[in-house]
C-alpha positions in Angstrom: 66.3 85.3 157.5 63.9 86.9 155.1 66.4 87.2 152.2 68.8 84.5 153.0 67.7 82.4 150.0 67.2 85.3 147.6 69.9 86.5 145.3 70.0 89.9 143.6 67.5 90.7 140.8 68.0 88.7 137.7 69.2 90.6 134.6 67.0 91.1 131.6 69.1 88.6 129.5 68.3 85.3 131.3 71.1 82.7 131.5 70.7 79.6 129.5 69.3 76.4 131.1 72.6 74.8 132.3 73.6 78.1 134.0 70.3 78.5 135.7 70.6 75.0 137.1 74.0 75.8 138.4 72.6 78.8 140.2 69.9 76.7 141.7 72.4 74.2 143.0 74.5 77.0 144.4 71.5 78.5 146.2 70.6 75.1 147.6 74.1 74.5 148.8 74.2 78.0 150.4 70.9 77.2 152.2 72.2 73.9 153.4 75.3 75.5 154.8 73.1 77.8 156.9 70.9 75.0 158.2 73.0 71.9 158.3 76.3 73.5 158.9 78.4 71.8 156.2 77.7 70.6 152.7 80.3 70.1 150.0 79.9 71.7 146.6 80.0 68.3 145.0 76.9 67.3 146.9 74.9 70.1 145.3 76.1 69.7 141.7 74.1 66.7 140.4 72.4 65.6 137.3 68.7 66.3 136.7 66.4 63.6 138.1 65.0 61.3 135.4 61.4 61.4 136.7 60.1 64.9 136.2 56.8 64.0 137.7 58.3 63.9 141.1 58.5 67.4 142.6 61.3 68.6 144.9 58.8 70.1 147.4 55.1 69.9 148.2 53.9 72.6 150.5 50.6 72.1 152.4 48.9 75.3 153.3 48.6 78.6 151.4 48.7 80.9 154.4 51.5 83.3 155.2 53.9 80.4 156.2 53.3 78.2 153.1 53.4 81.0 150.6 56.5 82.5 152.2 58.2 79.1 151.9 57.1 78.8 148.2 58.2 82.3 147.4 61.7 81.6 148.9 62.0 78.4 146.9 61.2 80.3 143.7 63.6 83.1 144.5 66.3 80.5 145.1 65.7 79.2 141.6 63.7 76.1 142.5 60.6 75.7 140.3 59.9 72.1 141.2 57.2 72.6 143.9 53.5 73.1 144.4 51.4 74.7 147.1 48.3 72.7 148.2 45.4 74.7 149.8 42.2 73.1 151.2 40.2 76.3 151.0 39.1 78.1 147.8 41.2 81.1 148.8 44.7 81.9 150.1 45.5 83.6 153.3 44.8 81.0 156.0 43.8 82.8 159.2 44.0 86.2 157.5 40.9 87.2 155.6 39.5 90.5 154.3 35.8 91.4 154.3 35.2 93.3 151.0 33.2 96.4 152.0 33.1 97.9 148.5 34.9 100.9 146.9 38.3 99.3 147.7 37.7 99.2 151.5 38.2 96.1 153.5 38.0 95.0 157.1 40.1 92.2 158.5 38.3 89.1 159.9 41.4 87.4 161.2 45.0 88.5 162.1 45.6 92.1 161.2 48.2 94.0 163.3 52.0 94.1 163.5 54.3 96.1 165.8 57.9 96.6 167.0 60.2 93.6 166.6 58.0 92.0 164.0 60.5 92.6 161.3 60.0 89.5 159.1 56.4 90.5 158.1 57.3 94.2 157.9 60.1 93.3 155.4 57.8 91.1 153.4 55.3 93.9 153.2 57.9 96.3 151.8 59.0 93.7 149.3 55.4 93.3 148.1 54.9 97.1 148.1 52.1 96.9 150.7 51.9 100.1 152.7 51.1 100.3 156.4 49.4 102.9 158.6 49.0 103.4 162.4 46.2 101.9 164.3 43.9 104.6 165.7 43.8 104.8 169.5 43.7 108.6 170.3 40.9 109.5 172.8 39.0 107.8 175.5 38.1 104.1 175.7 34.6 103.2 176.9 34.1 100.5 179.6 30.6 99.1 180.0 29.4 97.2 183.0 25.7 96.7 183.1 24.2 100.2 183.1 27.5 101.8 184.1 29.5 103.6 181.4 33.0 104.9 182.1 35.2 106.7 179.5 38.9 106.6 180.2 42.1 107.4 178.2 44.4 104.4 178.3 46.9 106.3 176.1 47.3 103.3 173.8 48.0 100.9 176.6 46.1 98.1 178.2 45.2 99.5 181.5 47.4 97.2 183.6 49.7 97.5 186.6 53.2 98.5 185.5 54.9 96.7 188.5 53.1 93.4 187.6 54.1 93.8 184.0 57.7 94.3 185.1 57.6 91.1 187.1 56.2 89.2 184.1 59.0 90.6 182.0 61.6 89.5 184.4 60.2 86.0 184.5 60.0 85.9 180.7 63.8 86.6 180.4 64.4 83.0 181.5 61.9 81.4 179.1 63.3 81.1 175.6 60.6 81.6 173.1 62.1 79.0 170.7 62.2 76.3 173.4 60.3 77.3 176.6 60.4 73.7 177.9 64.2 74.2 178.3 63.8 77.1 180.7 65.6 76.5 184.0 62.3 76.6 186.0 60.1 75.2 183.2 58.6 72.4 185.3 57.5 74.7 188.1 56.3 77.5 185.8 54.3 75.0 183.7 52.4 73.7 186.6 50.6 77.1 186.9 48.0 78.8 184.8 48.4 82.5 184.2 45.3 83.0 186.4 47.0 81.1 189.3 49.9 83.5 189.0 47.8 86.6 188.8 45.8 85.6 191.9 49.0 85.6 193.9 49.9 89.2 193.0 47.3 91.0 195.1 46.0 93.0 192.2 43.0 95.3 192.3 40.0 93.9 190.4 40.3 96.3 187.5 44.0 95.7 187.0 43.4 91.9 187.1 40.5 92.2 184.7 42.4 94.1 182.0 45.5 91.9 182.3 43.4 88.8 182.0 41.5 90.3 179.1 44.6 91.2 177.2 45.9 87.7 177.5 42.6 86.2 176.3 42.5 88.5 173.2 46.1 87.5 172.3 45.9 83.8 173.0 42.3 82.9 172.8 42.2 81.5 176.4 41.1 82.9 179.7 43.8 83.2 182.4 42.4 80.1 184.1 43.1 78.0 180.9 46.4 79.5 179.9 49.7 78.0 180.9 52.0 80.5 182.5 55.1 79.1 180.8 53.4 79.5 177.4 52.4 83.1 178.1 55.9 83.9 179.3 57.3 82.6 176.1 55.1 85.0 174.1 56.3 87.9 176.3 59.9 86.7 175.7 59.3 87.2 171.9 58.2 90.8 172.6 61.6 91.8 174.1 60.4 90.6 177.6 57.8 93.4 177.6 54.2 92.9 178.4 53.4 96.3 176.9 55.1 95.4 173.7 53.1 92.2 173.4 49.7 93.7 174.4 49.6 97.4 173.8 48.7 99.4 170.8 51.1 102.3 171.3 54.6 100.7 170.9 53.1 97.3 170.9 52.1 94.4 168.6 48.8 96.2 167.7 50.4 99.4 166.6 50.3 99.0 162.8 47.9 97.9 160.1 48.2 97.1 156.4 46.7 99.2 153.7 44.4 96.8 151.9 44.1 94.4 154.9 46.5 91.6 156.0 45.2 89.1 153.4 46.7 91.2 150.7 50.1 89.8 151.5 49.1 86.3 150.7 47.1 87.4 147.7 50.2 89.1 146.2 52.5 86.2 147.0 50.0 83.8 145.4 49.8 85.9 142.3 53.5 85.8 141.9 53.5 82.0 142.2 50.8 81.5 139.5 49.7 78.0 138.9 52.0 76.6 141.5 49.2 77.3 144.0 46.3 74.8 143.8 43.1 75.7 145.7 40.4 73.4 146.8 43.0 70.7 147.3 42.6 69.4 150.9 45.2 66.8 151.9 43.7 63.7 153.2 46.7 61.3 153.5 50.5 61.4 153.5 52.0 58.1 152.5 55.7 57.1 152.6 57.0 60.1 154.6 59.9 57.7 155.6 60.8 56.9 152.0 62.7 58.8 149.3 59.4 59.9 147.6 56.4 61.0 149.6 52.8 60.6 148.2 50.5 63.4 149.2 46.8 62.4 148.6 44.5 65.4 147.9 40.9 65.7 146.6 42.4 66.7 143.3 44.8 63.7 143.0 48.1 62.5 144.3 51.3 64.6 144.4 54.7 63.0 144.7 57.6 64.9 146.2 61.0 64.5 147.8 60.2 66.8 150.7 56.9 68.0 152.2 56.5 71.3 154.1 53.4 71.0 156.4 52.4 74.6 157.0 49.4 74.0 159.2 48.2 74.4 162.8 49.2 71.2 164.7 45.5 70.5 165.4 44.8 70.5 161.7 47.8 68.2 161.1 45.9 65.7 163.1 43.1 65.6 160.5 45.6 64.0 158.0 46.1 60.2 157.8 49.8 59.2 157.9 51.1 56.0 156.5 53.0 54.8 158.3 51.7 56.4 161.5 53.9 59.2 162.9 56.0 58.6 166.0 54.0 58.7 169.2 55.4 62.0 170.5 54.4 63.9 167.4 51.1 62.1 167.2 50.2 63.1 170.8 51.3 66.7 170.2 48.8 66.9 167.3 46.0 65.1 169.1 46.3 67.2 172.3 46.9 70.6 170.6 44.0 72.9 171.7 41.3 73.2 169.1 38.6 74.6 171.3 39.3 78.3 171.2 37.2 79.7 168.3 37.5 83.4 167.7 34.5 85.4 166.4 35.0 88.9 164.9 32.2 91.2 163.7 32.2 94.4 161.6 29.8 97.4 161.8 30.2 99.8 158.9 29.0 103.4 159.3 28.9 106.5 157.1 31.9 107.9 159.0 33.7 107.4 162.4 31.4 109.8 164.3 32.6 108.6 167.7 35.8 110.5 167.1 33.9 113.8 167.2 33.2 113.1 170.9 36.8 112.4 171.8 36.3 108.6 171.8 38.7 106.2 170.1 36.1 103.5 169.3 37.4 101.0 171.9 34.8 99.3 174.1 35.4 96.8 176.8 32.2 95.2 178.1 32.3 93.5 181.5 30.0 90.5 181.5 28.7 90.9 178.0 29.3 89.5 174.5 31.9 92.2 173.5 35.3 91.3 174.7 36.7 94.3 172.8 35.4 96.6 170.1 37.8 99.0 168.3 38.0 101.5 165.5 39.0 99.7 162.3 38.3 102.5 159.9 40.4 102.8 156.7 43.2 105.5 156.5 41.1 107.7 154.2 38.1 107.7 156.7 35.8 107.1 153.7 33.7 105.0 156.2 33.7 104.4 159.9 34.2 100.8 161.0 33.8 99.3 164.4 35.2 95.7 164.6 34.8 93.5 167.7 36.0 90.3 169.3 32.9 88.7 170.6 32.0 85.6 172.6 30.5 83.1 170.2 28.2 81.6 172.9 27.0 85.0 174.1 25.9 86.3 170.7 23.0 85.0 168.5 24.1 82.9 165.5 21.5 84.7 163.3 23.3 87.6 161.6 20.4 90.1 162.0 19.9 89.4 165.6 23.7 89.6 166.3 23.8 92.9 164.5 21.0 94.4 166.5 22.4 93.2 169.8 25.8 94.7 169.1 24.3 97.9 167.8 22.4 98.4 171.0 25.7 97.9 173.0 27.5 100.4 170.7 24.7 102.9 171.3 25.4 102.8 175.0 29.0 103.7 174.3 28.6 106.1 171.4 25.0 107.3 171.2 22.0 106.6 168.9 24.0 106.9 165.7 25.4 103.5 166.4 22.0 101.9 165.9 22.1 102.3 162.1 25.1 100.6 160.5 25.3 100.5 156.7 26.8 96.9 156.7 27.3 94.1 159.1 29.7 91.2 158.7 30.3 88.2 161.0 33.2 85.7 161.0 33.0 82.8 163.4 36.3 81.0 162.9 35.0 77.9 164.6 32.3 77.4 162.0 33.4 79.1 158.8 35.2 76.0 157.4 36.7 72.7 158.5 40.2 74.0 157.7 40.6 76.5 160.5 39.2 75.2 163.8 40.5 78.3 165.6 42.5 81.5 165.0 44.8 81.3 168.0 45.9 78.7 170.4 45.9 78.9 174.2 48.3 76.1 175.5 47.4 74.8 178.9 49.7 74.1 181.8 52.1 71.1 181.4 51.6 71.0 177.7 54.9 72.5 176.7 57.0 70.6 179.1 55.4 67.3 178.0 55.0 67.7 174.3 56.9 70.9 173.2 60.0 69.0 172.2 58.1 67.3 169.4 56.9 70.6 167.8 59.9 71.5 165.6 62.0 68.4 164.6 61.5 67.1 161.1 60.2 63.6 160.7 61.4 61.6 157.7 60.8 63.9 154.7 58.2 66.0 156.6 59.2 69.6 157.6 56.8 71.3 160.1 56.0 75.0 159.5 53.2 77.4 160.5 53.3 80.2 163.0 53.1 77.8 166.0 56.6 76.5 165.1 58.2 80.0 164.9 61.2 80.7 167.1 59.9 84.1 168.0 56.4 85.6 167.7 54.8 82.2 167.5 51.1 82.6 167.0 51.5 86.0 165.2 51.6 86.7 161.5 55.3 87.5 161.9 55.9 84.1 163.3 54.2 82.5 160.3 56.5 84.4 157.9 59.6 83.4 159.9 58.5 79.8 159.9 58.1 79.9 156.1 61.6 81.2 155.7 63.0 78.5 157.9 61.1 75.7 156.2 62.3 76.7 152.7 65.9 76.7 154.0 65.5 73.3 155.5 64.0 71.9 152.3 66.8 73.3 150.1 69.4 72.1 152.5 68.1 68.6 152.7 67.7 68.3 148.9 71.2 69.6 148.3 72.7 67.3 150.9 71.2 64.3 149.2 72.0 65.5 145.7 68.4 65.8 144.7 68.1 69.4 143.4 67.8 69.6 139.7 
């Protein structure tokens, strides 16, 4: 739905004000017809509201979802909106470490792959290029003093037969409403770990399948609901490889300039519509015609509010009146205990490639869940990034750097002991507006609370990657949820004759 709201490029001679208003009304009515099914033209053609201090839409969150929604509103002709962001930057759970000389390394979400068309289309529109993730060569597995180098050929080192069984189960679990699956109640009783234990896997196969799921969801198999994980596989064309692999999978492609560049470019196009350092503390009157959004920078009044935040973050906002119990419980119980920590080692060049190594490291029983080659396409420097266990690595930056360098030296040799730069991003501590990067939903969560995730409440429209119909949890899901939220807002405004 990336361009459903957008019309063709405007001519150089802009239409006069009445004509532009007519275009806006037509866009809103068109959006309403897509979302609501039927809206008469008369409902869209209304007089301008008397109180211009009341905005049509307030958007909470300047990540990929919120900025996509704002961009769609603007492209539809709606100028009566604002984007409120708690942080002093845009991008949400995408963030680039600036390494100098135009080189960045991503501290949050960074990859896309086949089927993730919404974010790929957005990148093309914003003229952001992509390049393939490097995986050629051997992966290093460390277990104590044992070192093994093996070529996984861009895969995840898992059992194909078990992957096929997961794919077949996933066919019956719709990603947009997994709680409606035929066997949802039975599947949601199990953890992914429970299911794996019943498959008679070899230790190494079970290890890599469990690790892949943990890197994708933030939760170990023993914490991860089977129904939830199947819904993610369903998004990936019912293919475990498409979800978890690099070659042909969701880790196949990177953005030139890092993933945060998408949000930076969108925000630049929106100008002063984006307000930073404006955390929302309270939403009052969500059940009335005009909603009051209380921020640290003042009160914003709007007819519709798009809440583009992780459900756990939504729970930090005070609602007056309180939200219905189902939605309240969903937000209170949404996992907020899966912090992700990513580190960056910068070297003069990617020297490990000289030895036929691809930069990937899996460490059994150590702080490194996975390290990987994150070098820029011009190879001006060599970068090893890593997902690390927050509790297994010192919080002191220098100590963390030295511990990881010693591990990398076991994999790559002594050159790894001398990085030029080190960066550390612990998403559980970096600010109060993230809590975590990804969300492992436990058993029985979706069948109990899932039905409260999507429906609007009063004038509130829920957005963010967690609400996406496909690729929920991924950057692509965030973009899709932003498109949908903009359509919902325009449809609702047109239906009530509120768009000016």
